[in-house]
C-alpha positions as CSV (number, residue, x, y, z in Angstrom):
1,M,16.2,12.1,5.5
2,R,13.8,14.4,3.6
3,K,10.3,14.9,5.0
4,L,7.7,12.4,3.8
5,M,4.8,14.6,4.9
6,V,4.1,17.3,7.4
7,L,1.6,15.4,9.4
8,A,0.5,15.9,13.0
9,L,-1.0,12.4,12.9
10,L,2.3,10.8,12.2
11,A,3.9,12.7,15.1
12,V,1.3,11.1,17.4
13,A,1.9,7.7,15.9
14,L,5.7,8.0,16.2
15,A,5.4,8.8,19.9
16,A,3.4,5.5,20.2
17,G,5.9,3.3,18.5
18,P,7.0,2.3,14.9
19,V,5.1,3.8,12.1
20,V,4.3,3.4,8.5
21,G,3.5,6.6,6.7
22,P,0.6,6.8,4.3
23,S,3.1,6.2,1.5
24,P,4.6,7.9,-1.5
25,A,2.6,7.3,-4.6
26,E,3.7,5.2,-7.4
27,S,2.3,4.0,-10.7
28,A,1.0,0.6,-11.6
29,F,1.0,-0.5,-15.3
30,P,-0.9,-3.4,-16.7
31,G,1.1,-6.6,-17.3
32,A,2.3,-9.8,-15.7
33,N,3.4,-9.7,-12.0
34,G,7.1,-9.5,-11.4
35,K,9.2,-8.7,-8.3
36,I,8.4,-6.4,-5.5
37,V,10.9,-3.7,-4.6
38,F,10.8,-2.1,-1.2
39,A,12.9,-0.1,1.3
40,S,14.2,-1.5,4.6
41,D,16.4,-0.3,7.5
42,R,17.3,-3.9,8.5
43,D,21.0,-3.2,8.1
44,G,21.0,0.0,10.2
45,N,20.0,2.5,7.5
46,W,17.5,2.6,4.7
47,E,18.4,0.6,1.6
48,I,16.5,-0.7,-1.4
49,Y,15.7,-4.4,-1.6
50,V,13.9,-6.6,-4.1
51,M,12.0,-9.9,-3.5
52,N,9.8,-12.3,-5.4
53,A,6.1,-11.8,-5.2
54,D,5.8,-14.5,-2.5
55,G,8.4,-12.8,-0.3
56,S,11.2,-15.2,-1.1
57,G,14.6,-14.3,-2.6
58,Q,15.1,-11.0,-0.7
59,V,18.2,-9.2,-2.2
60,K,19.7,-5.8,-1.2
61,L,20.2,-3.6,-4.3
62,T,21.9,-0.5,-2.6
63,N,24.6,-0.3,0.0
64,N,25.7,3.0,1.3
65,L,25.6,5.3,4.3
66,A,22.7,7.5,2.9
67,D,19.0,6.8,3.3
68,D,17.6,5.1,0.1
69,Q,13.8,5.0,0.0
70,F,10.7,5.2,-2.1
71,P,11.6,2.9,-5.0
72,A,9.5,2.9,-8.1
73,W,9.8,0.5,-11.1
74,S,9.7,2.0,-14.6
75,A,6.8,0.8,-16.8
76,D,9.1,-1.6,-18.7
77,G,10.4,-3.2,-15.5
78,T,14.1,-2.5,-16.3
79,K,14.9,0.4,-14.1
80,I,14.1,1.6,-10.5
81,A,13.9,5.3,-9.5
82,F,14.4,6.0,-5.8
83,S,15.4,8.8,-3.4
84,R,18.7,9.0,-1.7
85,D,18.5,11.5,1.1
86,C,17.3,14.6,-0.8
87,D,18.1,13.6,-4.4
88,I,16.5,11.3,-6.9
89,Y,18.5,8.4,-8.4
90,V,17.8,5.8,-11.0
91,M,19.4,2.4,-11.3
92,N,19.0,-0.8,-13.3
93,A,16.8,-3.6,-12.0
94,D,19.9,-5.4,-10.6
95,G,21.1,-2.3,-8.7
96,S,23.8,-1.4,-11.1
97,G,24.2,1.9,-12.8
98,Q,23.1,4.1,-9.9
99,T,22.9,7.7,-11.2
100,N,21.9,10.9,-9.5
101,L,19.3,12.8,-11.5
102,T,18.7,15.9,-9.4
103,N,22.0,16.7,-7.5
104,D,20.6,19.9,-6.0
105,L,21.7,21.1,-2.6
106,L,19.0,23.7,-2.4
107,T,15.9,21.4,-2.6
108,C,14.8,18.2,-1.1
109,D,13.5,15.8,-3.8
110,G,11.8,12.4,-3.5
111,Q,8.8,10.2,-4.2
112,P,9.7,9.6,-7.9
113,T,7.3,7.9,-10.3
114,W,7.3,7.1,-14.0
115,P,4.9,7.6,-16.9
116,P,4.1,4.6,-19.1
117,D,6.6,5.6,-21.8
118,G,9.4,6.1,-19.4
119,S,10.3,9.5,-20.8
120,K,9.9,11.6,-17.7
121,I,9.8,11.3,-13.9
122,V,7.3,13.2,-11.7
123,F,8.3,13.8,-8.1
124,H,7.9,15.7,-4.9
125,S,10.2,18.7,-4.3
126,D,9.9,20.5,-0.9
127,S,6.1,21.1,-1.0
128,E,5.4,21.0,-4.8
129,I,5.0,18.5,-7.6
130,Y,7.6,18.7,-10.3
131,V,8.3,16.8,-13.5
132,M,11.6,16.3,-15.3
133,D,12.9,14.3,-18.2
134,A,14.1,10.8,-17.4
135,D,17.7,12.1,-17.6
136,G,17.1,14.8,-15.0
137,S,16.8,17.7,-17.4
138,N,14.0,20.2,-17.9
139,R,12.8,20.4,-14.3
140,T,9.3,22.0,-14.2
141,N,7.0,22.9,-11.3
142,L,3.4,21.6,-12.0
143,T,1.5,22.8,-9.0
144,N,2.8,26.2,-7.8
145,S,0.6,26.5,-4.7
146,P,1.0,27.3,-1.0
147,E,-0.2,23.8,0.0
148,D,2.0,20.8,0.8
149,E,1.6,18.6,-2.3
150,Y,3.2,15.1,-2.4
151,D,2.8,11.5,-3.5
152,P,2.4,12.1,-7.3
153,A,1.2,9.1,-9.4
154,W,1.0,9.0,-13.1
155,S,-2.1,7.3,-14.7
156,P,-1.5,4.2,-16.7
157,D,-2.3,6.0,-20.0
158,G,0.0,8.9,-19.1
159,S,-2.6,11.6,-19.4
160,K,-3.2,12.4,-15.7
161,I,-1.3,12.8,-12.4
162,A,-3.0,12.1,-9.1
163,F,-1.4,13.4,-5.9
164,A,-2.1,14.2,-2.2
165,A,-2.5,17.8,-0.9
166,L,-2.4,19.0,2.7
167,P,-3.6,22.5,3.2
168,A,-2.3,24.7,6.1
169,E,-5.3,23.9,8.3
170,P,-5.2,20.4,10.0
171,G,-7.5,17.6,8.9
172,G,-8.0,18.8,5.4
173,G,-6.1,16.2,3.3
174,R,-7.2,15.7,-0.3
175,I,-6.6,13.6,-3.3
176,D,-6.4,15.8,-6.4
177,V,-6.0,14.9,-10.1
178,M,-4.5,17.1,-12.8
179,D,-3.5,16.8,-16.4
180,A,0.1,15.7,-17.0
181,D,1.1,19.3,-17.8
182,G,-0.4,20.5,-14.5
183,G,-3.7,21.9,-15.9
184,N,-7.3,21.1,-15.1
185,R,-6.8,20.3,-11.4
186,I,-9.8,18.8,-9.6
187,T,-10.4,17.3,-6.2
188,L,-11.2,13.6,-6.3
189,F,-11.4,12.9,-2.5
190,G,-11.7,15.7,0.0
191,E,-12.9,14.0,3.2
192,G,-9.6,12.9,4.6
193,G,-7.7,13.8,7.7
194,I,-4.3,12.6,6.5
195,V,-4.1,11.1,3.0
196,G,-1.3,9.7,0.9
197,G,0.0,6.6,-1.0
198,V,-1.8,7.5,-4.1
199,E,-1.7,4.8,-6.8
200,W,-3.7,4.1,-9.9
201,S,-4.9,0.6,-10.6
202,P,-3.4,-0.9,-13.8
203,D,-6.5,-0.3,-15.8
204,G,-6.9,3.3,-14.6
205,S,-10.4,2.8,-13.2
206,K,-9.5,3.1,-9.5
207,I,-7.0,4.8,-7.2
208,A,-5.8,3.2,-4.0
209,F,-4.6,5.5,-1.1
210,A,-4.1,5.6,2.6
211,N,-6.3,7.7,4.8
212,G,-6.5,8.1,8.6
213,G,-7.0,10.3,11.7
214,P,-6.9,12.5,13.4
215,P,-7.7,11.9,16.2
216,G,-5.8,8.6,16.6
217,P,-2.7,7.0,15.0
218,V,-4.7,4.8,12.7
219,I,-4.3,4.8,8.9
220,E,-6.1,2.3,6.6
221,I,-6.1,1.6,2.9
222,Y,-9.0,2.7,0.6
223,V,-9.9,2.6,-3.1
224,I,-12.0,5.1,-5.0
225,G,-13.1,5.2,-8.6
226,A,-11.2,7.5,-10.9
227,D,-14.4,9.5,-11.2
228,G,-14.4,10.1,-7.4
229,M,-17.2,7.6,-6.8
230,N,-17.5,4.2,-5.0
231,L,-15.2,4.9,-2.0
232,Q,-14.3,1.6,-0.3
233,Q,-12.2,0.8,2.8
234,L,-10.0,-2.3,2.1
235,T,-8.3,-2.7,5.5
236,S,-9.5,-2.5,9.1
237,I,-6.4,-3.4,10.9
238,G,-6.5,-0.6,13.4
239,V,-2.9,0.4,13.2
240,V,-0.8,2.5,10.8
241,T,-1.2,0.8,7.4
242,G,-0.3,2.2,4.1
243,W,2.0,2.2,1.0
244,P,-0.6,0.4,-1.3
245,A,0.9,-0.9,-4.5
246,W,-1.2,-2.7,-7.1
247,S,0.1,-5.8,-8.9
248,P,0.4,-5.3,-12.6
249,D,-2.5,-7.8,-13.3
250,G,-4.7,-5.8,-10.9
251,T,-5.6,-8.8,-8.7
252,K,-3.4,-8.0,-5.7
253,I,-2.3,-5.0,-3.6
254,A,1.0,-5.0,-1.6
255,F,1.1,-2.8,1.4
256,A,3.0,-2.2,4.7
257,S,1.6,-2.3,8.2
258,D,3.0,-2.2,11.7
259,V,0.4,-4.7,13.1
260,D,3.2,-6.8,14.7
261,G,5.0,-3.8,16.2
262,D,7.2,-2.9,13.3
263,S,6.5,-2.2,9.7
264,E,6.3,-5.3,7.4
265,I,5.3,-5.9,3.8
266,Y,2.0,-7.7,3.2
267,V,-0.1,-8.6,0.2
268,M,-3.9,-8.9,-0.2
269,D,-6.5,-9.5,-2.8
270,A,-7.7,-6.3,-4.6
271,D,-10.9,-6.5,-2.5
272,G,-8.9,-6.5,0.8
273,S,-9.3,-10.2,1.5
274,G,-6.5,-12.8,1.8
275,Q,-4.0,-10.6,3.7
276,T,-0.6,-12.4,3.8
277,Q,2.7,-11.3,5.4
278,L,5.7,-11.3,3.1
279,T,8.5,-10.0,5.3
280,D,9.2,-10.7,8.9
281,N,12.0,-9.1,10.9
282,A,12.6,-6.6,13.7
283,A,13.3,-3.7,11.3
284,Q,11.1,-1.4,9.2
285,D,10.1,-2.7,5.7
286,E,8.1,-0.1,3.7
287,A,7.2,1.4,0.3
288,P,6.6,-1.7,-1.8
289,N,6.3,-1.3,-5.6
290,W,5.4,-4.1,-8.0
291,Q,7.4,-4.8,-11.1
292,R,5.6,-5.1,-14.4
293,L,6.8,-7.9,-16.6
294,L,6.2,-7.2,-20.3
295,V,4.3,-9.9,-22.1
296,Y,3.4,-8.7,-25.6
297,S,0.6,-10.3,-27.5
298,F,2.5,-11.2,-30.7
299,S,0.5,-13.3,-33.2
300,G,3.0,-13.4,-36.1
301,F,4.1,-11.2,-39.0
302,F,1.5,-9.8,-41.4
303,R,1.6,-9.6,-45.2
304,P,3.7,-9.0,-47.2
305,V,6.0,-11.0,-44.9
306,D,5.2,-14.7,-44.5
307,N,6.1,-16.6,-41.3
308,P,8.3,-19.7,-41.2
309,P,8.6,-22.1,-42.8
310,V,8.0,-19.9,-45.8
311,L,11.2,-18.4,-47.4
312,N,10.3,-14.9,-48.5
313,S,11.8,-13.9,-51.9
314,V,12.9,-10.2,-52.0
315,K,15.2,-8.0,-54.1
316,A,18.4,-7.2,-52.2
317,G,18.7,-3.5,-51.4
318,S,15.0,-2.9,-51.1
319,G,13.2,-1.7,-48.0
320,M,11.1,-4.4,-46.4
321,P,7.9,-3.4,-44.4
322,V,7.8,-5.9,-41.6
323,K,4.3,-5.6,-40.0
324,F,3.1,-7.1,-36.7
325,S,0.8,-6.3,-33.7
326,L,1.4,-6.4,-30.0
327,G,-2.2,-6.0,-28.9
328,G,-2.3,-2.3,-28.8
329,D,0.0,0.7,-28.7
330,Q,3.0,-0.3,-26.5
331,G,5.1,2.7,-27.5
332,L,8.1,2.7,-29.8
333,D,10.6,1.3,-27.2
334,I,9.7,-2.3,-27.9
335,F,12.9,-3.8,-29.2
336,A,15.6,-5.3,-27.1
337,T,19.0,-3.6,-27.3
338,G,20.7,-4.4,-30.6
339,Y,17.6,-5.7,-32.3
340,P,16.2,-6.3,-34.9
341,R,19.2,-8.0,-36.5
342,S,19.8,-10.5,-39.2
343,Q,22.0,-13.5,-39.8
344,R,22.9,-15.5,-42.9
345,I,21.2,-18.9,-43.2
346,N,21.4,-21.9,-45.5
347,C,19.2,-21.4,-48.6
348,D,18.9,-25.2,-49.0
349,M,15.8,-25.5,-46.9
350,S,12.7,-27.6,-47.4
351,T,10.4,-24.6,-47.3
352,L,7.9,-22.9,-49.5
353,L,9.1,-19.9,-51.5
354,D,6.9,-16.8,-51.7
355,A,7.7,-13.6,-53.5
356,I,7.3,-10.3,-51.6
357,E,4.5,-8.3,-53.1
358,E,5.3,-5.0,-51.4
359,T,8.5,-3.1,-50.8
360,V,9.4,0.5,-50.0
361,T,12.2,2.8,-51.0
362,A,15.2,1.7,-49.0
363,G,16.6,4.2,-46.5
364,S,17.4,3.9,-42.8
365,S,15.6,1.2,-40.9
366,S,12.7,2.7,-38.9
367,L,9.7,1.8,-36.7
368,S,6.3,3.3,-36.6
369,Y,2.8,2.4,-35.2
370,D,-0.5,2.6,-37.1
371,P,-3.3,3.0,-34.5
372,I,-6.0,2.4,-37.0
373,A,-4.7,-0.9,-38.1
374,D,-3.2,-1.6,-34.7
375,Q,0.1,-2.6,-36.4
376,Y,3.7,-1.8,-36.0
377,V,5.7,-1.3,-39.2
378,Y,9.4,-1.9,-39.1
379,V,11.0,-0.9,-42.4
380,W,14.0,-3.1,-42.7
381,K,16.8,-1.7,-44.9
382,T,18.3,-4.6,-46.8
383,D,21.7,-4.6,-48.4
384,K,22.4,-5.0,-52.1
385,A,25.4,-7.2,-51.2
386,W,23.0,-9.8,-49.8
387,A,22.0,-10.8,-53.4
388,S,22.0,-14.6,-54.0
389,T,22.0,-15.3,-50.2
390,C,19.5,-16.1,-47.6
391,R,19.1,-14.4,-44.2
392,Q,17.0,-14.7,-41.1
393,L,15.5,-11.5,-39.6
394,I,15.4,-11.8,-35.8
395,V,13.0,-9.4,-34.0
396,R,13.7,-9.6,-30.2
397,L,11.2,-7.7,-28.2
398,N,12.0,-6.2,-24.7
399,D,9.8,-8.9,-23.1
400,G,12.6,-11.3,-24.0
401,T,10.8,-13.1,-26.9
402,D,12.3,-13.7,-30.3
403,H,10.3,-13.7,-33.6
404,V,11.9,-14.6,-36.9
405,A,11.2,-14.5,-40.6
406,N,13.4,-16.0,-43.4
407,F,14.3,-14.3,-46.7
408,K,16.0,-15.2,-50.0
409,F,17.6,-12.2,-51.8
410,K,17.8,-11.9,-55.5
């Protein structure tokens, strides 16, 4: 299994018994709370598991002889990146479609984490921070320094990457922040002995991390403002405690601790109170990461399209600007696979009829976002063959919700 960190403290803790490392970093994105993914060696080697937020419904997602660790949900909650021995893999949320992204025998890669748009993956490779496209291409070194740099975490807005750094001299662990392209590197926290487990809060205002010793094998969880101010210690358990993972709604933090002699997953309120155990077995359960459930704020279609029960009257073959808002810029990957789509409906409906006042030149259907109006514009290419028929446009978003508008073509 690849190194997690080159830490004298963990060597001391390991000699004393089971340990939980400070943790690889992950990213938390705002949204509704979904499932918790984690790593466990309960079946004899490290595999990836998922469970409900209350600890119920624990299911194994991977099953092989390699060590699968450090899982991280994509921002849309549909994929999980993880490390298998010294390579980075990605799989679907149900464990299917496991794909090796790095496949490099010369390096040891791990600790993957996603940006909010899901287009890239930042990760730890040997002692540097790298970024690559989500398909594994265009691998780029972001740090290029003699230090051991690890636990990268992308900010919720995608503009920054926080990470831990361990200089050659002992007791000098830091939390640094840089731009997403590796520029403008600054130190956010430089008072640590051993630091790790860097994770931004979903609103981007705080960073949670683990910090501890030397001299003793004790690691606790802290939070600090994204500006480097207001350092707070959240746990005082007195053992190795780490792997903080914010809930997408920002109210909870999942973590791991060996308080009962082996590493288990716990959850607490964001202020450190209400600590509750989620897993309970004789094995090591570590590296929790919380799934973000997409819940878009859709309030209906805007003019020129009227919402049901109105039957919109439009010329067949024209391009229809279908406008709506999701409560901010959610990126352009907002539609479920195969949507939007339309289906023929009966025109004999007891509905109001309203003529469309605005059309655009018909071409290929397209989607854009207007940040000034906070509106998405989907240009729906209609077909001349639809004349004298009625159809329903179905817009299914990738949060699973359907939104429809009805049209009569002339």
